[in-house]
C-alpha positions in Angstrom: -240.9 -21.2 -5.6 -243.7 -23.7 -6.5 -247.3 -23.7 -5.2 -248.2 -27.2 -3.9 -251.6 -28.3 -2.6 -252.1 -30.7 0.3 -255.2 -32.8 0.4 -255.6 -34.8 3.5 -258.3 -37.3 4.6 -259.1 -40.8 5.7 -259.4 -41.7 2.0 -261.5 -44.7 3.1 -261.6 -45.1 0.2 -260.3 -42.4 -2.1 -263.2 -41.4 -4.3 -264.3 -39.1 -7.2 -265.1 -36.3 -4.7 -261.5 -36.2 -3.5 -260.3 -36.3 -7.1 -262.6 -33.5 -8.2 -261.4 -31.1 -5.5 -257.8 -31.9 -6.1 -258.1 -31.2 -9.8 -260.1 -28.1 -9.3 -257.5 -26.8 -6.9 -254.7 -27.4 -9.4 -256.6 -25.7 -12.2 -257.9 -22.7 -10.3 -254.9 -22.0 -8.1 -252.1 -22.9 -10.5 -250.7 -25.6 -8.3 -247.8 -27.5 -9.7 -248.3 -30.6 -7.5 -250.9 -32.2 -5.1 -249.7 -34.1 -2.0 -252.2 -36.7 -1.0 -252.0 -37.2 2.8 -253.8 -40.3 4.1 -254.6 -39.9 7.8 -253.9 -42.4 10.5 -256.9 -44.2 12.0 -257.7 -42.0 14.9 -258.8 -43.6 18.3 -262.3 -42.2 18.0 -262.8 -43.9 14.6 -261.6 -47.4 15.7 -264.2 -50.0 15.2 -265.8 -48.1 12.3 -264.7 -50.6 9.7 -261.9 -48.5 8.2 -259.5 -50.1 5.9 -256.0 -50.5 7.2 -253.4 -47.7 6.7 -251.5 -49.9 4.2 -254.6 -50.4 2.0 -255.5 -46.7 2.1 -252.0 -45.7 1.2 -251.9 -48.3 -1.6 -255.1 -46.9 -3.0 -254.0 -43.3 -3.1 -250.6 -44.4 -4.6 -252.6 -45.9 -7.5 -254.1 -42.4 -8.0 -250.7 -40.8 -7.9 -249.4 -43.3 -10.4 -252.2 -42.2 -12.8 -251.7 -38.5 -12.2 -248.1 -37.3 -12.7 -248.6 -34.2 -10.6 -249.8 -36.2 -7.6 -247.6 -37.6 -4.9 -248.4 -39.4 -1.6 -247.1 -38.5 1.8 -247.2 -41.1 4.6 -246.1 -38.7 7.3 -249.4 -39.2 9.1 -250.6 -42.6 8.0 -247.6 -44.5 9.6 -246.9 -42.1 12.5 -246.8 -43.6 16.0 -248.2 -40.3 17.4 -251.6 -38.6 17.2 -251.5 -36.4 14.1 -252.3 -32.7 14.2 -252.6 -30.8 10.9 -250.4 -28.0 12.2 -247.6 -30.3 13.1 -248.0 -32.2 9.8 -247.8 -29.0 7.8 -244.7 -27.9 9.7 -243.1 -31.3 8.8 -244.0 -30.9 5.1 -242.7 -27.3 5.2 -239.3 -28.7 6.2 -239.5 -31.2 3.4 -240.5 -28.5 0.8 -238.6 -25.5 2.1 -238.6 -23.6 -1.2 -242.3 -24.1 -1.9 -245.6 -22.6 -0.8 -248.0 -25.1 0.7 -251.7 -24.7 0.3 -254.1 -26.7 2.5 -257.2 -28.0 0.6 -260.4 -28.8 2.4 -264.2 -28.7 2.1 -266.6 -26.1 3.5 -267.6 -28.2 6.4 -264.0 -28.8 7.6 -263.1 -25.2 7.0 -266.0 -24.0 9.3 -264.6 -26.0 12.2 -261.0 -25.0 11.5 -260.8 -22.5 14.4 -261.4 -25.3 16.8 -258.5 -27.4 15.5 -255.2 -27.7 17.4 -253.4 -24.3 16.7 -256.2 -23.5 14.2 -255.4 -19.8 14.4 -251.8 -20.4 13.7 -252.7 -22.5 10.7 -254.8 -19.7 9.3 -252.0 -17.2 9.8 -249.2 -19.3 8.4 -250.6 -21.3 5.5 -252.8 -20.4 2.5 -256.1 -22.3 2.3 -258.1 -23.6 -0.6 -261.8 -24.2 0.1 -264.0 -26.4 -2.0 -267.8 -25.7 -1.7 -269.6 -28.8 -0.7 -273.1 -29.6 -1.9 -275.6 -28.1 0.6 -273.5 -24.9 0.9 -274.0 -21.9 -1.4 -270.9 -20.4 -2.9 -272.0 -16.9 -1.8 -272.5 -18.0 1.8 -269.1 -19.7 1.8 -267.4 -16.6 0.5 -269.1 -14.5 3.2 -267.9 -16.8 5.9 -264.4 -16.9 4.4 -264.2 -13.1 4.4 -264.9 -13.0 8.1 -262.1 -15.5 8.8 -259.8 -13.7 6.4 -260.3 -10.4 8.1 -259.9 -11.9 11.6 -256.6 -13.7 10.9 -255.3 -11.9 7.9 -255.6 -15.3 6.2 -255.0 -16.2 2.6 -258.0 -18.2 1.4 -259.2 -19.1 -2.1 -262.7 -20.4 -2.6 -263.0 -22.8 -5.6 -265.7 -21.9 -8.2 -266.5 -25.6 -9.0 -268.5 -27.4 -6.4 -267.1 -30.6 -5.0 -268.7 -33.8 -6.4 -270.9 -35.2 -3.6 -269.6 -38.7 -3.0 -270.1 -40.5 0.3 -267.7 -43.2 1.6 -270.7 -44.7 3.5 -272.6 -45.0 0.2 -269.6 -46.7 -1.4 -269.4 -49.2 1.4 -273.1 -49.9 1.4 -273.0 -50.5 -2.4 -270.2 -53.0 -1.9 -272.0 -54.7 0.9 -275.1 -55.0 -1.3 -273.2 -56.2 -4.3 -273.9 -53.0 -6.3 -271.5 -51.2 -8.7 -269.2 -48.4 -7.3 -267.9 -47.5 -10.8 -269.5 -44.1 -10.8 -268.2 -43.3 -7.3 -264.5 -44.2 -7.4 -261.7 -44.1 -10.0 -261.3 -47.5 -11.8 -257.9 -48.5 -10.1 -259.6 -48.0 -6.7 -262.6 -50.1 -7.7 -260.3 -52.9 -8.9 -258.1 -52.7 -5.7 -261.2 -52.9 -3.4 -262.5 -56.0 -5.3 -259.1 -57.7 -5.5 -258.5 -57.2 -1.8 -262.1 -57.8 -0.7 -262.3 -54.5 1.2 -265.5 -53.4 3.0 -267.2 -56.8 2.4 -268.6 -56.9 6.0 -269.0 -53.2 6.7 -272.1 -53.5 8.9 
């Protein structure tokens, strides 16, 4: 049995913050692989100048090509239905029946987890990896995690390394202003964004 991490998100675009939490999870949790899971554009995000699913999948595929232990799943990105994390993980569980799937997310998302569709079932059925976002203290995150762990008998690992603070909004604003994004995104992403003229008219 292998331990596999799942990192989902809009990835609009994929940036160094995403890469840092993925690599920290691999290192600290002994994961053999990371599945990058681009989300479908949800109805409430329409009109917010998101890149198309195809572009976002292409960008994370560039990252997977650079990192041999990363793969991309399009189970959500090209789905015709509204995606729920619980259903997605059940689908991936069927695709990886012999492996243990760990769901990776930041502190802010973790704190809202109980409000998600079948959030309690998620906590009981899947191990979680929590990256501490800037603005949250590791000690406070651990305290909150302990409460959830006791309530649901959940398996939760808090990463020691804080997530790099990178904002998709800042990236788009820099592009709009003609400023460099080299310190915010991996080079293949920067090149793809410029070649395909993404986010040129964000606001």
